[in-house]
N, C-alpha and C positions, 0 to 999 in steps of 0.2 A: 810439595808433597807433604801437607799437614791435614791434621784433623784427628778425628777418632774421639769417642765419649768417654765420660768416667767409667763406664761399663767395662772397657779393657783394664781398668786398675782393679776393678772389684773382682773380674774374672781372675787376674794374676796373683790376687791375695787368697782367692778361694781355692786356686790350684797349688799354694804353696809358694809362689814366687816372691823371693826375697828383694825389696829396694832398700838401698842405702839413702841417707838424708842427702836430699838434693843439692845442698850447699856443700858437701863434704867434698865431692869431686876429686878424690883420689883414691887410688886403689890400695885394698889390704889383702894380703895374702896368709891365711890362716890354715894349719894342718891340725885338724882336730879329729882323733880317732882314725889317723891315715886319710881324711879327706882334704883335698886341696881346694881351698876357697879362694876364688879370686874377684873382686868388683871391678866393674868397669862402667862408666859413663855412656848413655845411649839417648840419642834423641828419638829413638822410635818408642816412645812412652807417652803418656797422658794423651794430648789431643792429637798427636801427629798420627797421619794415617799408616804409617809403617808399623805402629803397635799392635794393629790387629793381628798381623801374622807373628811378628818378631817376638813378641811376649810368650804366645803358646809355643813357639820353636826353642826358645831358651828353656822352657819348662820341659819339654822335650829331651833335650840334651841333659838336663839336670836328672831327670826319671832314667835315662838310658845308662848313665855313668852315676847313679846312687850309690854312695859308699866310697866313691873314688874321686870325683870333681863335683864342685858345686860353683855355678856363675851366679854371681849377683849383681843387679843391674841398678845403676843409679840414673835418676831421671834429670835431664838437661834439655832445655829449649834448642830446637833445631838452629835458630838464628844465632845461638851464642856457643854452639858447639865448637866451630872452629877457633873460633877467639880464644875460647877456654883451653883447648889442646895447647895452644901458644904459651898461656899463662903459665900452664903445668909443665911444660917444657921448660921453661926459663927457671922455675923452682925444682928442676929435677925430679918431676913428680909424675911424670906421664902415666896414664893406665897401662896395663900390660896388653891391651888390643885397641888400637884406634882406627876409626872408619874414615880414610881420606884426609881431609883438613885443607886448609888455604894452600892452594897449589904454589904460589911463590914462597911461603915458609917451607914448605917440603923440598921444593927444588932448589933452594938458596941457602937453607940451614940444614934441614934434616939430611938429605942425601949426601950433600958435599962433607958434611962432617961425620958420615957414616954412624948415624944416629939411630940406626934401624938394624934389625936381626935379618941377615941376608936369607931369605925362604928358599933360594935354588937347591940347596943339598937336601932340603927336606921335601920339596916337591919332587925332585928326581927320584926319590925314594917312594913315591907315590904315583906310579906311571897311570894308573886309572883315573886318577883326579887330573893328571896334567892333559890329558887326551881330551878332557871335557872343556879346558879353558881356550879361549879364541886367541889363536897365535898373534894376530896385531896387538891385542891387548897384552899380551905376555911380553911381547918385545917392547911395547910401551913401558913397562914396568919393569924392565931389564936396565939396570944403570951399570956400566963398566962392569959386566958379567954378573952382577949381583940382583936378586930379585927383592925389589922394594915392598910390592904389595900382592896378593892374590886376587887377580880380577874376577869379578863376579861373571859367572859364563851364561847369564840370562840376558838377552837384550830386549829392551821395550822402549821403543818410540812413542812418543807421546801425540795423541790426535785429540778428539773432543768427543762431547756427549751432548746430544740435543733432545729435547722433549716435542714430538710430533704432534703432540695436544695443543702446543702453542704455535710452533712453527714447523711446517713440513717443506724441507727445501723441494725446488722442482727437479732436482736430480742430485745424483752423489756429489758430495763436496769435492771429491777428487777432479771432477769435471766443471767447477766453478771456482773464480776468482774472489777474493775478498770483496771488490766492488760489486760483482753480481749478488753475494749473499747481502750486502747492504742494501742493495737495489730492491731485495724482495722480503726483508726483514719487518718493513712496516714498523708497528709501535712495539715490536719483540725486542727483548733486552739480552744483553750478554753478561754473565757474572764475572765481572772485573773487580780488582782490589788495588788499593794504593798503599797498604800497610804492609808490615812483616817486609817479605822481600818481592811483595807485588807478584807472586808466582804466576797466578792464571793470567794477568795481563803481560808478563814477560813471556810467557809461551805465545801468545797471539803476536807479539812483537818480534819475536825470534821467527814465526811463520811468515811474517811480512819481509823479514828480511831475506829468507830462504827463496822467495819468490823473484828477488831482485836479480839481475844478470849479474853473475859474480859473488852472489850472497852466499851460498853454501861454500864455496871455495875459500872466501875470506874467513868464514868462520872456522873452516877445518886447519887452515894454515896458521890459525893464531891460538891453538889451543894451549900451547907452550909458551908461546911470546904473546902475551896478553895485548889486546887492542886498546889503545889509550887516545887515539884521534877518530872521532866521529863526524868529522865535518866532511862527508863524502856523499854522493848521491844515494848510495845504498842505505845508510843509517837515515839520511833525511827524508828519502821517499817512505821509507817504513814508519817513520815518526808522523809523516803527514799523514797517512792512512790511520796510524793508531789514534792520532789526534780526532779524526773523524768519527772512528767507531768509539771512542771514550765520550765525545760530547753529544752524539746522537743516539747511541745504543747501549750505554752502559747501564747496568742496574742500578736503581735509586740509590742503594747504600753503598756505591764504589768508594765514595770519598771517606778514607779512613778503614776502608774493611780490610780485615785480616782474613786467612783462608776461610776461617770457620764461618765468616760472614757472607763470602761469595759462594760458598757451597749451600748455605742456608738459602741464599737467594734463588738458586737452581732448584732446591728441594721443597721449596714453598711457593712455585709457580710465579716467581717474580723475576725469573730470567729463564730464557728459553734455549741457551747455549752455554757450555763452560768447556773450557780448554783443561785438559787434565789427564792423567795416565791412567792405565788399566786397574790400577791399585783403586781407583775409586768404585770399581763396579761392586763390591762388597756393601758400599752405601745403599745400593738400590735392591738388595735383598729383602725379603719381607720381614725377616728378624730386626732389620733396622728401620723400622716404619716409625719409631717414635721420633726420628729426625725429620719426617715429613711432615706438611701442612699444606692448608689451602687446596685439598683435594689432590696433591701430588701423589703418583703412584709410580713406584719404582719400575714396574713392569711395563710402562710407557717409553722408558728412555731407550734410545738408540745411540750407537756409537759409528764413529768415521774418522776418518784422515781429517787433517786440516786442510781448509781451502787451497786449491791448487795441487792437491797429491801430496801435502807435506807431512812428514812425521818428524818431531823433534828428538833428537838424540838417536839412540838405537846403535851407534857404532861399537859400543862396547869398551871405547877407550876410555881411560881414567883410573884413578886409584882408589882401591878398595882397602880391605883389611891390612893393616901391617903392624909389626911388634916393635916397639921402641928397644932400643939396646938396652935399657936400663931394666928390661925385665928378667925377672930370676928364672933359673931354669925350671923351678916348679910351675912358675907362671906361664913360660913358654910351652910347657907340657899341656896343660889345659887349654890354652888359647889354639894352639896347633889342633889339638882333638876338636875344638869348637869349628875351627874353620873346616877341617874334613868332613864334619857331622853336616853343616849348613850346606855344604856343596856336594853332598850325597846325592846320587839319583832321586832317592825317594824325597829327600827335602827339596831339591830343586823343583821336583815335579809338584809337590805340595805348594810351594811358592807360586809357581805359575797357575795353579788351579785358583789360588787365591787373589793372586795381583796381575795375572797374564804374563806375557812374553814368550820368547822362544829360546831354545839351546841350539844355536848353529852346530855345535859338535858335539852333540848327543842325541841319540835317536831315542824318542818318546816311546815309552810302553803302550801295549794295547790298553791297559786299564787307564792310563792318561788320557789317552786319545777317546775314550769311551766317557769318561768324566767331563773333559773338556766340552764335548758336544752337548752335554746336558745343561750347560751354563750358555744360554743363547746369548747374551750380551758380551760376556768374554769373548766367546767365539767370534761373535760379529766385530768386537773392537780389533783382535788381533787379526782376523781375516780382512780387514780394510786395507793394510798395507801389502803391497806386492811389489813386484820387480821393477815397477816405474815409479815408485815412489820417492820424493826427494828427501833424503835424511840429512837433516842439517843440525849441527851442533848448536846448542843454545846460546843465546846472549850471556846467560849466565856463567858459562864455562869458559867464553872467549874473551871476557874483560875482567880487570882486576876485581877481586872480591868487594872492596868497597864500594864499587861502582854499582855492581849489581845488587848487592844487598842492602846499600843505605842510600847513594845518591840518585839512582834510578826512581825509585819509588818516592822519594822524597821531592823529585821535580815533577812527577806526575800530575799533581794538582794544578800546576801553573801551565801544564801543556792542555790539561782539559779546559781551563777558564779561558784560555787564549791569550794569557799573560806573556806567556813563551810562544813563538813560532816553532815550528818543527827545526828551522836552522838554530835558532836561538837555544832550543832543549839540547841539540846536538853539540853546539856550541859550550853550554854550561857543563854537559857531561864532560867534553874534551879538556875544558880549564881545570876541572876538579881531578880529572885523572892525571893531568901533568903535575899536580901537587903530590902524587903518590911516589913512595920511595919503593919501587918495585924490587 
């Protein structure tokens, strides 16, 4: 979930958004003239796609609570966020609000050590907010009667975008296998990447796992107990298909490509497919045409599920915003107000209009429904998922963080070149996972 341009920073500064120094990475709470000011790091800044909605949202919060609260955002790269939170924790300098983090660290250090604020009493005092939360996600976040984090009530399974000017599938991707897609792609390319966390490539790999017998069940049962052995037919078969896709249909810039490069390949007519979430819809709006080249037109883009009627994620299970136990009373007051603000019906609907998704526990307003229908691509994207869609947790969430963020992308070039066979690729991942102290 990467990208976005310098325009976001300019917008934020124009609107009065305050950014702390990127290397400071610790919160400071200052009360001036009765205003509580809190600084938190966020990866939804800079070129991250989440900045498009998040920064204006923070600005709306600051405007609503002008004279009472002020939230200041520090910029941090997404790939460094989890590691930085662990470092700050060791220094006893965690910010007043953290979004998720390394799961092993959370479950082996933060939760057992009660290094978080129990949000259950506060949530019980907000019955309307509690009704909007997904019960399974709420249960997942409840540890020994204490609520670790407030799970975001919007679910957004990930599918794909394609350019029919380059490649027009013979039928819906829901009714096709990846092999059938390969058979009719011809010279068309897919926007893959091997740098950063190989996000778009990992999504395709996850979809290849999802269509293997037992694949979704394997991924689902290992959200909390991470998978470290990949020497089985599910992963090997998925790696074999991924090798074919990467070696025959990867965009020319795949080796070393970060997310921005993969997105650029798609928006410059050098790739006809890209796996990504609904948050990318904004890139295809006319006001983003500065990112387009070689005759690309965002109005041409279509959306669908991944081949085999697969959606990655969308279960609502996971950790979201939590408050470290080191947060002061004033800090807790502000961040609780911020959590309540971003999970209000108005903000949830604004988020879905911007980045897609649905709220299983909240009935959308008539105004929201009317506005949603006006965005053809967003409505098409969300409408592609149905009751028969296979929802599978991503490879990213089912394996140790260092495997998904470092080792998987690091080994991809050797899988592409054939230096590693699918079996060797999975063995290398398994050997490196065995060295991790979980």
